[in-house]
N, C-alpha and C positions, 0 to 999 in steps of 0.2 A: 441437484442441475437441473441442469430442462435433459427434455425429450431427445434432442437432441446430441446429448452428452456433455455440452460444454456451459459453463456456466459464462452468464454474461451480466460479462461485469461494467462498471458503470467508472468513469474515473474525477471524481468528487473537485479535487483540488489537485493544482500539479506546483514546486516551485526548483529552481536551481541557487547554486549554490557552492563556491569554493569546488564544482569540478562533479560536487551530485545535484542528484533530478531526485528529487522524492515527490511521493502520489498516494492521492488514499484516495483508496477505490473503493466499491461496496457494491456486491455480489446481490445482482439484482431475485437471486434465486433460492437462495437461503438465509440472505438478512446477512451475512459476515462482513466485516469491513477487516481490510487489510491495508500494511503500507509496502513499497516497491520505493526501496536505492537504491539507483543507479549509480555507480564509481564509474563513470567515464575516465578515473587516470588509471584503476584498475582492472578494469572494465570486469568485475565486479556485480552481481545483482546480488540484492537481498529481498527476501519475501518475507512478511510474518503478518500473522492472522491479531487483529486485538480487537478485545471490545466496546461496541458502538458509544460507548459512555466515554470511551481515553482515544476516545479517533483523533479528535481534534491538536491534543495538550500532544500524542503519540506524531501527528503531523508538523506538530513545533520542536519534537524530541524528538528520531528517534531511536534514537540509538540508547533514548533514555529506559524503549519497552523492546529492541530487538532479547531475539531466549540469545 
């Protein structure tokens, strides 16, 4: 975490498909990457950390990696 207590997330990529918005984000402070899936139909948002080596594949296939 940064000194202000907030992570500095950088949006690396976003895609929209079939009512879902999928974002790939990188935390500038920790180096972690995460996937965020926003389902506009159900209003559910799911976010999970993913190892950087799998980030591109997880962005294309988020439910394969979701906990």
